[in-house]
N, C-alpha and C positions, 0 to 999 in steps of 0.2 A: 467671486467668479471662481475665485482657485477650490474653494469648497465644492462647489458643485463639480468641476469638471474634475475633481479628484475622485467623486463619488462614483462617477460613471468609471474612469477609468478601473479602479478598484472592483466597482461590483461586476461591469461587465467583462473585465479582465481584456482590457484592448479592444474597443469600440470598433464594429465593422466599418464606419466612415467616420473620418473626422472633420468633414466638408462645413459641418455645421459651426464649428467651433475654429477652425485653421482655415486661411485664404490662400497662403501660401503653399505651393505646389514643391514637395523636396525633390531635386533631380536623384536621390539613391531610394527613396521609396514607389513601389507599385501600387498606385492606387487599387482599393478592392472596385470601384465601377468599371476600371479598364482591365480588370483581371478575370479567370475564369472563363475564358472565350476558348478552351480547346481542354479537349481530355488530358494532358499534360499538365495543365494547369491545376486541374484537381487532383491528379497523381501528386503533384510536387503540395498540394495542400494538404492533403492526408499524409505524407511523409512529414511535413512540418508539423502536424499534430501530435504525431508520434513522438517526435524530436521533443516537442513540448513536456513531454514523459519524464526524458531524461533528466533534466534538473528537477523536476518537481519528484522523483523517487530517488535521487542524489541525498535529501535529506529527511526524507519518510520518517527514516529509524528515530528520528530526534523525537514523534510525538508516538509513534507505533510500537517501540520498544524501550525508550529511556524512563518513561514511567513507571514501569512496570517492574516486578520484582526478577525479570529477568537480565537488566541493564543497572548501571550507577555509573555516575561522576566520578571523576578521580582528580588527582592533584594536578592533572594537564587539562581537564574539562570543566575546569568549576564554574566557566560560563553560564553552563547548560545544568547547573544547580537547581535553579526554579522547574525545570522539567521533571528531573530525578526526584524531587523531594516533593511535589506536587505542591508548590506554593506560587505557582505561576500568576499572572497579572495578567488583564485586559491587553497590558501594553508590550507584552514578553515576543521578542520580536521574531523568534520561530514559530508562534502560532499566526502571528499577521502574515508573515511570507506564505506559510499553510494554504491561508484563504487567498492571498492575492493569487498563486500560482495555479490554485484549483480555479479559478473563476476564467483565468488566461487562458486555460485549457478547454473549458467549458465553451469557450468565446469561440475559438478556433472551431470546433465540433458543431457550434450553430450555423456558423457561417456556410460551411461547407454543406450543411444540410437544406438550408434556406437557397443556396446557389444551385445546388445540382437537380432539385426537383425538377424545374421546365428546362434542362439541358438536354439534348438531344444527343444522347450515346448509347453505347452497346448496353442492355437491360440489366444483363448479369453484372457486367461490372459496374452500372450505377447504384444496383442492391447493393454488392460487395461494399463499396465505398460507405453507401447510407449505413451499412451494418455494422461498419468499424467506426465510424463516426459516433453513432449510437452505444455501441460496446463503449469506448472510451469516456464518453459523457456518463454512462450509468457508473461507470469505475469511479470516476472521480466524485462522482454526487453521492456514492456510496461511503466512501471515505468523509466526506462532507458532513453527513447527515450522524455519521456514527459520532465524529468528533466534536460536532456543536448542536446537533437536536434539529431544531426549526432552522432553516436557511433559505435565502431567496432562490427561488426556482424560476431561473432565466433559461427559456427554450428559445430565442430569438436575439438579433442583433439589437441592441441600443443604438438607437439614432438620435436622442435629444435627453437634454439635461431634465427636462419636466417628467419623461420617460423612464429613467434612470431612479427617481424617485418611486416608484410606483413598486419596485418591486424589493417588498417587505419580506420579512420571514415566512414562507411557506409552512403549515405543519408537515410533522415529520411523514403522518401517513401518505399526504400529497407526494410528496419528495419519492418515497417507494413506491408510489402507485408507477412515479412515469419512471423509475428504474426497472421496475418489470416491466413495463412495457417496450423499454429500450432493449432489454436484454432477451427478452422474447422476440424482435424484429430481430435482433443481430443473430439468434438463433437460426431462424429459420432462412435468413438470407445470406448466411456467411460459409464457408467451404470448410470441409474439417480439415483438410490441410493445403498446402500450398507446394508449388514446387519450391527448387532450391534458389530461385531468386527473388523470392517473396516470403522467406522463414523468416518468422517472427512478427506476423501478421495475426489478430483477433483472428480466431477460430469461432466455428461453432461449441467445439467441446469448451473453449475459454467461455463464451457465451454462459452456455448451461454451468459450468462449474461455477462462475459467478453469481448467477441466478439461485443455484442452491445453496448458497451460502446466504443471498438476500434472506430466504426463505426461514434457513436455520435463523438468523437474526431476529426475524420477528416470528420466531417460536412456531412457524409454520408447518411443521414435523411432515405431516401428510402430504403437502406438497412438495418438499424438500426430495423426501426419499424415491420418486420416480425421475426428479431431474439428475440428480448425482448419482443416480442406479445406471440411468443412461450414457452417463459418461463413462462409467465402468465399464459396460459392456459394450461401448462401443470398440473395444479391443484397439483402439488407437495409442493408447497409454497403458503404459506397465511401471513397475517399480524396478529401478536398476539394481543389479544384484549388488554392486559395490556402493555404498553412502556416498562414498569419497567421490567418484565419478560423477555424480548429480550435478557438482560444482566444478568440476575440472574444465578450465577455460579451453583446454583441447578437445571437450566433448560437449560445446555447446549445442544447444538446439535437441539434446536427446528426449527419449521416449518417455521419462517421465514429466519433463516441463511441458505445462499446460499454456502458460502466458508469460512473458518475462520482458523487462525494460532491456531493450538493446543499444549496446554502447560499441563503438567503432574504436577499440583502441590501439594503438601502435603505428598509427598512420602520422603521428605528426601534427594533427589538425586541432589536438585538445576537445575530440570528440567522445574521448573513451570517459571510464568510469574512475574514479579515486578509492573506492570502499577498500582496497587493500592495502593502500598508505593510511588512510583517517583511521582503520580499524586495528592497525598493526599498534602493539604494545611500544610507549615512549621508551626510548632507550636502547631498543632493541638492534638500532641501526640497519643494518642491509640483512641481519641473519633471518629474516622473514620477509622482508619486501624492499624495493628498491626504486630510487626515482624520486624521492623526497621524504620529510621527516615524518615518521611515524607520529600519530595523534592519540593514540588508545581512546578515540572515541568507540561508542558502541559497547564500552567494556563491561563482560558480564560480571555476575555476582556470585558469591561464595554460594549461595542458594540453589543456583539453577547449576551449578558445576556438581552440587552432591546432589541433584535430584535425578541423576543419570543411574541407572542400577548396574551392580556390578557386571561386568563383561559386555557391557552396552559397547558394540561396535562403531557406534556413532560418535562417540565421545570425543575420540583423537581428531575429527576434523570439525565438532561443533562447538568445542569449548577446549582450550588449553592456557595453564599457567604460566605466566611469566614473572618471575622473582625480581621484587623492586621493593621500597619502600611502601609502594602503593600496592601491593601485591593484586598484580594488574592480571584479571581472563580477559581472554583474548578470543573471536573464532578465527577459523580458518577455513569457513566456508568462500572466503573471497581472497582466497591466495594466488598472488600474481607477483611478476618483476616487471610493473612496466617501465619503461624507458623515459617519464617524467609524469607528473601529477597530471590529473584528467585523461592520461593514455593508459588507463588500466584495461583489460578486456574482460574484465568481470561484468556480464548482466546483473540485474535485480531480478529476483524470482517472485512472481505477484500470483501465480497459481500452479503449486505439484501436482502430480499426482495422488501422493502420500496425504496431502491435505484432502483431497476429495475424498481419498478411502476411508479417514477420519470423520469426516462430515457423515460419509453413509454410514458409518458403523454409530454415531452419535444419532442421527435420525431413524436408524433400525433401531435401538434401543430406546429412545423415546416415543415410538410407536409399538414396542412391546416385543420384538423380535430380538429379544435379546440372546439366542442364538446365532442367529444373521451379525448381529454388531459383534459377535465374539471373534466370529471367521474372519469379519472386515479388519477389525483392531489387531487379529494376531498375523494377519499377512505383514504390517507395518514393522511387528514386532520380529517377526521370524527372520527379517531382511536384517535388524537390529542384533541377529545371533541371541534373541532373549528367547526364554521357554513360554509355551502358549500359556494364556491365563483361561481359567473354566473355572464355569460356576460364578455365583455372585449373583445378586439383585441388579434392579435398575438402578438405584442409589450409587451403589460400588462400585457398576461399570461406569457409569457418568464421571466420577472420579477419575478412573482409569483412564478413561478416554481423554480428559482435560489435562491429564499426568503426560499422558504420551503427546499429546500435541504441543506442550511445553517444550519437551527435549526433541522432538523433531522438526520443528519447524522453529528452533529459537534461532533471535536474529535477523527473521526473514519479513518482520513486521506484522505478525500476527497477536502475538501475546499481548497488548494491551484490547484489542478488539476482542479476544476470547474472554478476557475477565469482564471485560462489560456487556457480550453477550451472554453471559451466563449468569450475570447478575452477581457474582463473586468477586467484583475487584474490590470494593470497601471491606470486605472480612479480610480478603488476600493482605492485601496492602497492610492493614491495621495489626494482622497476625506477624507479618515480615517486619514490621517497624518493632513492635514488642520482641521478637525474639532475637533482631539484632541490637537493640538498645541493651541486651545481657550478655551477649555472646562478642559484642563487637560489630560495627558496621558502619562504613565509610559515610559520616554525617548525616546520617538514620535519626538523631535526635532533631534535625530539622524538618521532618516530613509532616505535613500538613494534611492530613488525609481527612477531610470535611466531606458529609453527604453529594454538597454540591460539584466536588471534582469526577464525578459521572461524566460531564462535561468541561469541555473548552471553553473559555468565555469568548463573545464576539469580539474581535479585535477592536482595540482603543479607538484608532483612527475610522473604522468603520461605523461605529456609533458617532462619534464626533461629526462626521461630514454630513451622515444622516439620522437624525436623532429617530428616524422612524424603523430604525431596528433595535427593538427593544432588549435591551442586555439580558444571559441568563442566569438565572436566581446566584444568588450569594457571590454575585461580582458588581462593583462599581465602575 
């Protein structure tokens, strides 16, 4: 019984109804069969869905940055060694947490979508809430499918043990088909912007931006081009003149942010972020942050530090050096001085306009418009104070765009996915290992860059409780 119940909880991510398993009503828990009876109930549920993204993205960097050439462990973060060195196992806790948290959010989305369908409310608000839930479900599935490949495609609440076992790994193409469907619906039904009381909710621009990235990930450049171009020509977003201001906690919700994860810091409720403390270099005391012990997590590499061109105005914000026995590199993108741990005001940027401009440049280049690609790329470079690139063929420009994405978006959870998307992860990480074996690198000798590392393993607990979930190749 324990194994079956666990499978449902993990796969379904908090099942819609536990009445089949538990007969005792908790006085502190609102059952779903007595909820969703008013518009305010749905408003609270949608807000709760967004709240789930806070915890999910608090540790997102562990899988999206640490395995790449952008970040590394150090003497203070040795527990993250398996992620940094690509020698993770199905039992690695961070991989299990990613899976469980993802399906928990998906379950929230599914519950909202099921319950709202027949509920009588303002049609416009109903479509908005449906769009927000489908955008969020697509975002989380997009991460899942890129991390794990084939994954269970759960689009409804799981009501029984028997039903839970029917959700096996769906083919990648089926997952992507659902992601596209969700994002197309969201793009058609979400507003372009909100009033100040609703800032931070998913918009049509966020849905289109994510859809464009989905197309790019699948190599569907012809489909991606008009989608990302629509975001650019909407005139709802722009590059801020000062790169540092993009991340300034006094300048949140600026015109460069298309979608970010909202944290409410400074109120004393523990609803804030912890990035400023966790990412600050150990030993820095209160020189960089406050309210806790700097953790040296998401620490940069010498390779990333040297990847910035001379005179790049972004470097002073993107990455700095802290002298210590571990030679710590850290980012100032999440600079804050919170009153305590989990009270930071930093949001997590999921999609920025610079990201979309570079996607547009890539789509233009891949469809033969080299001149257009240079124009889009050079907008980002101009803001960084760099000279415009001119000439060169498609292959040369392809490399230039990826170099630009690396430095522009570093520490924001894009690098690992970009390496996978462009099919360069194995060659890049093998070259990185060889280079720093010769010139020195923190525990680089332990890097295990085998072909199967393009996917994370299905967590051990999942395949243990449900043997129908076949493990990815190369893992046991």
